[in-house]
C-alpha positions as CSV (number, residue, x, y, z in Angstrom):
1,M,46.8,-20.5,-17.7
2,R,44.5,-20.1,-20.7
3,N,45.7,-20.7,-24.3
4,T,45.3,-17.6,-26.4
5,S,45.5,-16.7,-30.1
6,Q,44.8,-13.7,-32.3
7,T,42.9,-13.3,-35.6
8,V,40.1,-11.4,-37.2
9,L,36.9,-12.6,-35.6
10,T,34.3,-13.4,-38.2
11,K,31.4,-15.8,-38.3
12,R,33.7,-18.3,-40.1
13,T,36.5,-18.1,-37.6
14,V,34.1,-18.3,-34.7
15,D,32.3,-21.3,-36.1
16,G,35.7,-22.9,-36.7
17,C,36.8,-22.6,-33.0
18,A,36.5,-26.2,-31.6
19,P,36.4,-26.9,-27.8
20,S,39.5,-28.2,-26.1
21,D,40.4,-29.9,-22.8
22,K,41.0,-26.4,-21.5
23,R,39.2,-23.1,-21.9
24,Y,40.9,-20.7,-24.3
25,D,40.5,-17.2,-25.7
26,V,40.8,-15.9,-29.3
27,W,41.4,-12.2,-29.6
28,D,40.3,-10.0,-32.4
29,S,43.2,-8.3,-34.4
30,Q,41.0,-5.4,-35.5
31,V,39.6,-4.3,-32.1
32,P,42.2,-4.8,-29.3
33,G,40.6,-6.1,-26.2
34,F,37.6,-7.8,-28.0
35,G,37.7,-11.6,-27.9
36,L,36.0,-14.9,-28.0
37,R,36.1,-17.3,-25.0
38,V,35.7,-21.0,-25.9
39,G,34.7,-23.3,-23.0
40,T,35.4,-26.9,-22.7
41,S,31.7,-27.7,-23.4
42,G,31.9,-25.8,-26.7
43,V,30.0,-22.7,-25.4
44,K,31.4,-19.6,-27.1
45,T,31.1,-16.2,-25.4
46,F,32.3,-12.8,-26.5
47,V,34.3,-10.9,-23.9
48,V,36.1,-7.5,-23.5
49,R,39.3,-6.9,-21.5
50,Y,40.7,-3.6,-20.6
51,R,42.7,-1.9,-17.8
52,A,40.7,0.2,-15.4
53,D,41.3,3.9,-14.4
54,G,42.0,5.0,-17.9
55,G,44.7,2.3,-18.6
56,G,48.4,2.0,-17.6
57,R,50.4,-1.1,-16.7
58,S,49.7,-0.7,-13.0
59,A,45.9,-0.5,-13.5
60,P,43.8,-3.6,-12.7
61,R,42.7,-5.7,-15.7
62,R,39.0,-6.2,-16.1
63,Y,36.9,-8.6,-18.1
64,V,33.3,-7.9,-19.3
65,T,31.0,-10.5,-20.9
66,V,29.4,-9.1,-24.0
67,G,27.1,-12.0,-24.9
68,R,26.9,-15.6,-26.0
69,Y,27.6,-16.5,-29.6
70,G,24.3,-17.3,-31.2
71,A,22.3,-14.9,-29.1
72,V,24.5,-12.1,-30.6
73,T,26.3,-12.0,-33.9
74,V,30.0,-11.3,-34.3
75,E,29.3,-7.8,-35.5
76,Q,26.8,-7.0,-32.8
77,A,29.4,-8.2,-30.2
78,R,32.2,-6.1,-31.8
79,K,30.0,-3.0,-31.8
80,K,29.1,-3.5,-28.1
81,A,32.8,-4.1,-27.3
82,Q,33.8,-0.9,-28.9
83,Q,31.4,1.0,-26.7
84,I,32.7,-0.6,-23.6
85,L,36.3,0.0,-24.5
86,A,35.4,3.7,-25.2
87,E,34.0,4.1,-21.8
88,A,37.1,2.5,-20.2
89,T,39.3,4.9,-22.2
90,V,37.8,8.0,-20.5
91,G,38.1,6.5,-17.0
92,D,34.8,4.6,-16.6
93,D,34.9,1.1,-15.2
94,P,32.1,-0.9,-16.9
95,A,33.0,-4.2,-15.2
96,M,32.8,-2.6,-11.8
97,K,29.4,-1.0,-12.7
98,R,28.1,-4.4,-13.8
99,N,29.3,-6.1,-10.7
100,A,27.7,-3.4,-8.5
101,K,24.5,-3.8,-10.4
102,R,24.6,-7.5,-10.1
103,D,24.9,-7.2,-6.3
104,E,22.2,-4.5,-6.2
105,L,19.1,-5.2,-4.1
106,K,16.3,-6.9,-5.9
107,M,12.6,-6.4,-5.3
108,S,12.3,-9.7,-3.4
109,G,15.1,-8.5,-1.1
110,L,13.6,-5.1,-0.7
111,I,10.3,-6.7,0.5
112,D,12.3,-8.9,2.9
113,L,14.0,-5.7,4.3
114,Y,10.6,-3.9,4.4
115,E,9.1,-6.8,6.5
116,K,12.1,-6.9,8.8
117,E,13.0,-3.2,9.4
118,G,9.9,-1.2,10.2
119,C,7.5,-1.3,7.3
120,F,4.6,-1.4,9.7
121,I,4.0,2.2,10.3
122,Q,0.5,3.7,9.8
123,R,-0.1,6.6,7.4
124,G,-2.7,9.3,7.4
125,K,-4.3,10.3,10.7
126,R,-2.5,7.5,12.6
127,Q,0.9,8.3,11.1
128,G,3.7,6.9,13.1
129,E,1.7,4.4,15.0
130,P,2.4,0.7,14.4
131,M,0.1,-1.4,12.2
132,K,-2.2,-4.0,13.6
133,E,-0.9,-7.5,13.5
134,R,-3.6,-8.6,11.0
135,T,-2.9,-5.6,8.8
136,K,0.8,-6.6,8.8
137,T,0.0,-10.1,7.9
138,Y,-2.3,-9.1,5.0
139,T,0.2,-6.5,3.7
140,I,3.1,-8.9,3.5
141,A,0.9,-11.6,2.1
142,R,-0.2,-9.4,-0.8
143,L,3.4,-8.3,-1.5
144,R,4.7,-11.9,-1.5
145,H,1.7,-13.2,-3.5
146,H,1.7,-10.5,-6.2
147,V,4.9,-8.4,-6.2
148,V,7.4,-11.2,-5.7
149,P,6.2,-13.5,-8.6
150,L,5.9,-10.6,-11.1
151,L,8.7,-8.2,-10.0
152,G,10.8,-10.1,-7.5
153,S,13.8,-10.8,-9.7
154,K,14.1,-7.2,-10.9
155,R,16.6,-4.8,-9.4
156,V,15.0,-2.1,-7.4
157,S,16.5,0.6,-9.6
158,E,15.0,-1.0,-12.7
159,V,11.4,-0.7,-11.6
160,N,10.2,2.5,-13.1
161,V,6.8,4.1,-13.7
162,G,6.2,1.9,-16.7
163,E,7.0,-1.2,-14.8
164,I,4.6,-0.2,-12.0
165,E,1.7,0.4,-14.5
166,R,2.4,-2.9,-16.3
167,F,2.5,-4.7,-12.9
168,I,-0.9,-3.3,-11.9
169,R,-2.4,-4.4,-15.2
170,D,-1.0,-7.8,-14.7
171,V,-2.4,-8.2,-11.2
172,A,-5.8,-6.9,-12.4
173,T,-5.9,-9.5,-15.2
174,G,-4.9,-12.4,-12.9
175,K,-1.3,-13.0,-13.9
176,S,-0.3,-13.4,-10.2
177,A,-3.2,-15.7,-9.4
178,S,-2.2,-19.1,-7.9
179,D,-3.6,-22.1,-6.0
180,T,-0.9,-23.7,-3.8
181,K,-1.5,-26.8,-1.6
182,I,0.0,-26.6,1.8
183,G,0.1,-29.9,3.6
184,H,-2.8,-32.3,3.3
185,R,-5.8,-30.0,3.8
186,K,-4.7,-26.4,3.6
187,R,-4.5,-24.3,0.4
188,I,-3.4,-20.8,-0.4
189,V,-5.5,-19.4,-3.1
190,V,-4.4,-16.1,-4.6
191,R,-6.8,-14.2,-6.8
192,G,-6.1,-11.2,-8.9
193,G,-8.6,-8.6,-10.1
194,D,-9.1,-4.9,-9.8
195,G,-9.6,-4.9,-6.0
196,A,-6.3,-6.8,-5.4
197,A,-4.5,-4.5,-7.8
198,R,-5.6,-1.4,-6.0
199,K,-4.6,-2.8,-2.6
200,V,-1.2,-4.1,-3.6
201,F,-0.5,-0.8,-5.4
202,R,-0.9,1.0,-2.1
203,D,1.3,-1.6,-0.4
204,L,4.0,-1.3,-3.1
205,S,3.9,2.5,-2.9
206,A,4.6,2.2,0.9
207,V,7.5,-0.2,0.1
208,F,9.1,2.4,-2.2
209,S,8.5,5.2,0.3
210,F,10.4,3.1,2.8
211,A,13.2,2.6,0.2
212,V,13.4,6.3,-0.3
213,R,13.8,6.9,3.4
214,R,16.6,4.3,3.5
215,E,18.2,6.0,0.5
216,I,17.9,2.8,-1.5
217,V,16.2,4.7,-4.4
218,E,15.9,8.4,-5.1
219,A,12.2,8.5,-5.8
220,N,9.0,6.5,-5.5
221,P,7.9,5.4,-9.0
222,C,4.3,4.7,-7.8
223,E,3.8,8.5,-7.2
224,K,3.8,9.1,-11.0
225,A,2.1,5.9,-12.1
226,V,-1.2,6.4,-13.8
227,V,-3.4,3.7,-12.1
228,R,-7.0,3.7,-11.1
229,K,-7.1,3.9,-7.3
230,T,-10.9,3.4,-7.0
231,D,-13.5,1.6,-9.0
232,N,-15.5,4.9,-9.1
233,R,-18.7,3.0,-8.3
234,R,-21.2,3.7,-5.6
235,E,-20.6,1.4,-2.7
236,R,-22.9,-1.6,-2.8
237,F,-25.5,-1.8,0.0
238,L,-28.7,-3.7,0.5
239,S,-32.2,-2.3,0.2
240,I,-34.8,-3.0,2.9
241,D,-36.3,-5.7,0.6
242,E,-32.9,-7.3,0.2
243,I,-32.4,-7.2,4.0
244,K,-35.7,-9.0,4.4
245,Q,-34.4,-11.6,1.9
246,L,-31.3,-12.1,4.0
247,G,-33.3,-12.4,7.2
248,T,-35.6,-15.0,5.7
249,A,-32.6,-17.0,4.5
250,L,-30.9,-16.9,7.9
251,D,-34.1,-18.2,9.5
252,E,-34.4,-21.0,7.0
253,L,-30.8,-22.0,7.4
254,E,-31.1,-22.0,11.2
255,A,-34.1,-24.3,10.8
256,E,-32.0,-26.6,8.6
257,G,-29.3,-26.8,11.3
258,M,-26.6,-24.5,10.1
259,N,-24.0,-23.4,12.6
260,L,-25.9,-20.9,14.8
261,K,-22.7,-18.9,15.6
262,A,-22.3,-18.0,11.9
263,L,-25.9,-17.0,11.6
264,Q,-25.8,-14.8,14.8
265,I,-22.6,-13.2,13.7
266,T,-24.3,-12.3,10.3
267,R,-27.3,-10.8,12.1
268,L,-25.0,-8.7,14.2
269,W,-23.1,-7.5,11.1
270,V,-26.4,-6.1,9.9
271,L,-27.6,-4.6,13.2
272,T,-24.3,-3.0,14.2
273,G,-22.5,-2.1,11.0
274,C,-19.3,-3.4,12.6
275,R,-16.4,-4.8,10.5
276,R,-16.3,-8.5,10.0
277,Q,-13.6,-9.3,12.6
278,E,-15.0,-6.8,15.2
279,I,-18.0,-9.1,15.6
280,A,-16.2,-12.4,15.1
281,E,-13.6,-11.5,17.7
282,L,-16.0,-9.7,20.1
283,K,-15.4,-10.3,23.8
284,W,-18.0,-10.1,26.6
285,D,-16.1,-7.4,28.4
286,E,-16.3,-5.2,25.3
287,I,-20.1,-5.0,25.6
288,D,-21.7,-2.4,28.0
289,F,-25.2,-3.7,28.3
290,E,-26.2,-1.0,30.7
291,R,-25.4,1.9,28.4
292,G,-25.9,0.0,25.1
293,L,-22.4,0.4,23.9
294,L,-19.6,-1.6,22.3
295,V,-16.2,-0.6,23.8
296,L,-13.7,-2.2,21.4
297,A,-10.3,-2.3,22.9
298,D,-8.4,-2.6,19.6
299,S,-10.3,-1.9,16.4
300,K,-8.9,-0.9,13.0
301,T,-8.8,2.7,14.3
302,G,-7.6,1.9,17.8
303,R,-9.9,2.0,20.8
304,S,-13.4,2.6,19.6
305,V,-16.8,3.2,21.4
306,R,-19.9,2.4,19.3
307,P,-23.5,2.9,20.1
308,L,-25.5,-0.3,20.0
309,A,-29.0,-0.5,18.6
310,A,-31.6,-1.9,21.0
311,A,-32.2,-4.8,18.6
312,A,-28.5,-5.7,18.7
313,V,-28.5,-5.6,22.5
314,K,-31.5,-7.8,22.6
315,L,-29.8,-10.4,20.3
316,L,-26.6,-10.4,22.3
317,K,-28.6,-11.1,25.5
318,T,-30.0,-14.3,23.9
319,I,-26.5,-15.7,23.4
320,Q,-25.4,-18.1,26.1
321,R,-22.0,-17.3,27.6
322,S,-19.3,-19.9,27.7
323,V,-17.6,-20.3,31.0
324,D,-14.4,-21.4,29.3
325,S,-14.0,-18.4,26.9
326,E,-13.9,-14.6,26.9
327,F,-15.3,-14.5,23.4
328,V,-18.9,-14.1,22.5
329,F,-18.5,-16.6,19.7
330,P,-15.8,-19.1,20.9
331,A,-14.2,-21.6,18.6
332,D,-16.1,-24.9,18.2
333,S,-12.9,-26.7,19.2
334,G,-9.7,-25.4,20.9
335,E,-9.1,-21.8,22.1
336,G,-9.8,-18.6,20.3
337,F,-12.9,-17.3,18.5
338,F,-15.1,-18.8,15.9
339,Q,-13.6,-18.6,12.4
340,G,-16.1,-20.5,10.3
341,T,-18.0,-17.6,8.7
342,K,-15.9,-17.7,5.5
343,K,-17.1,-21.3,4.7
344,V,-20.7,-20.5,5.6
345,W,-21.1,-17.1,3.9
346,P,-21.4,-18.5,0.3
347,K,-24.3,-20.6,1.4
348,I,-26.0,-17.6,3.1
349,V,-25.8,-15.4,0.0
350,K,-26.9,-18.2,-2.3
351,K,-29.9,-18.9,-0.1
352,A,-30.8,-15.2,0.0
353,N,-30.2,-14.8,-3.7
354,L,-27.7,-12.0,-3.1
355,E,-24.8,-12.9,-5.3
356,G,-21.8,-10.7,-4.9
357,V,-22.7,-9.4,-1.5
358,T,-19.9,-9.6,1.1
359,P,-19.9,-9.1,4.9
360,H,-18.6,-5.6,4.3
361,T,-21.7,-4.9,2.2
362,L,-23.6,-5.2,5.4
363,R,-21.5,-2.5,7.0
364,H,-22.1,-0.2,4.0
365,T,-25.8,-1.0,4.4
366,M,-25.8,0.4,7.9
367,G,-24.2,3.6,6.7
368,A,-26.5,3.9,3.7
369,I,-29.7,3.3,5.7
370,A,-28.6,5.7,8.4
371,T,-28.0,8.6,6.0
372,S,-31.0,7.9,3.9
373,S,-33.1,8.0,7.1
374,G,-31.9,11.5,7.6
375,E,-29.2,10.9,10.2
376,A,-26.3,13.4,10.0
377,L,-23.0,12.1,8.5
378,A,-21.3,12.7,11.9
379,L,-23.7,10.4,13.6
380,T,-23.4,7.8,10.9
381,G,-19.6,8.0,11.4
382,A,-20.1,7.4,15.1
383,I,-22.2,4.3,14.5
384,L,-19.6,2.9,12.2
385,G,-16.6,3.9,14.3
386,H,-14.9,6.0,11.6
387,A,-11.8,7.9,12.8
388,N,-12.5,10.8,10.4
389,M,-15.3,12.2,8.3
390,R,-13.5,11.3,5.1
391,S,-14.4,7.7,5.6
392,T,-18.1,8.6,6.1
393,M,-18.3,10.9,3.1
394,I,-18.9,7.9,0.8
395,Y,-22.5,8.0,2.1
396,A,-23.0,11.7,1.3
397,H,-24.7,10.8,-2.0
398,V,-27.1,8.6,-0.1
399,E,-28.1,11.4,2.2
400,M,-29.3,13.3,-0.8
401,D,-31.7,10.6,-2.0
402,P,-34.6,11.4,0.3
403,S,-34.0,15.1,-0.1
404,K,-34.3,14.6,-3.9
405,L,-37.6,12.8,-3.5
406,A,-38.9,15.5,-1.3
407,A,-37.8,18.1,-3.9
408,D,-39.7,16.2,-6.5
409,R,-42.9,16.1,-4.5
410,V,-42.8,19.8,-3.7
411,G,-41.8,20.6,-7.3
412,E,-44.9,18.8,-8.6
413,Q,-47.2,20.9,-6.4
414,L,-45.5,24.1,-7.5
415,A,-45.6,23.1,-11.1
416,A,-49.3,22.4,-10.9
417,A,-49.9,25.8,-9.4
418,L,-47.9,27.4,-12.2
419,G,-50.0,25.5,-14.7
420,Q,-46.9,23.5,-15.9
421,P,-47.3,19.9,-17.0
422,R,-46.5,17.2,-14.5
423,S,-43.5,15.0,-14.9
424,S,-43.9,11.5,-16.4
425,K,-43.0,10.1,-12.9
426,S,-46.1,11.5,-11.2
């Protein structure tokens, strides 16, 4: 049983409370229920006690911690205590509310639940279908690498629109970046930036939509957050001259003895417009040499049939098939497919003097060259394996480039006939 006493709590009386061999309470004589708890270590904490359910001898007694002395003053603690006691007088139960809030799900726990109980459902055209395994892996990795470090300790109900906007800014400026060593040779390098921020924003919005469906929260704060969902720039693609630079670099690296699989994969990225893993994981039974098609069993958009350029077919026919693997580019050791392009790619772009270019740039290049050559957007979409025209519309501006040049040429002739001055470009 704790020792108790009563007095007017002031700075002087609180400072004069020395620790004992047992914890004890000192109650304020001015505000009944407001007190100071002195621990055996000397730590002094302001507390409030009251009876729940509006009071009465049979009502359960509650205790609420107001704050530690030093972090709050006596007067600040007294004012807060009066607020708590006022709530209890009208039937509220502040202690129960605090306990419930303490036990409330935190963001790290919500992400655990999201991973465990059905987060992997596609949205958009493929709504209701399960995500691909790689998409699952990348989604959870982004959530754990960015959301958990910055928001993981916050209660789900505390994450509002302002928190979301601040979080996105923090990811964009690199506050979630890390470099963690795993074992002797492996590292997990997490980089922030605008691209990472945009991707994890979509992931986090999906998490909150899941939480709404489970009635964990009432609304998705991401829906009202003002964040930039795109960089508003034209997609980077290579010009014909830059493709020539890349081709020359690949030939030179092959002569220098670079891994041929990585070089052939790169050439096929250019010639097919396929996604990075669609070529790296390509299997022989997905190639229809007779009809010049790729029949991908499980692409990002499901089963996908793509037309193959004759140049791509010719290149594929030069690749020697391994009797021990179903993959066009088998791993150098062990089973599975070749996964060394990430290490080789920086050397390729450096050799070609194409800083900032990624494998996905080569996919955009196929789309841009197709539309600028006059191919219809629908045909460009078929080449790239787009599931809907919205994905292909990013190349619509490219389609207008040759048309604009033609308009300029015709306009110059008409202007000359009208006796108008020629443009400075002519």
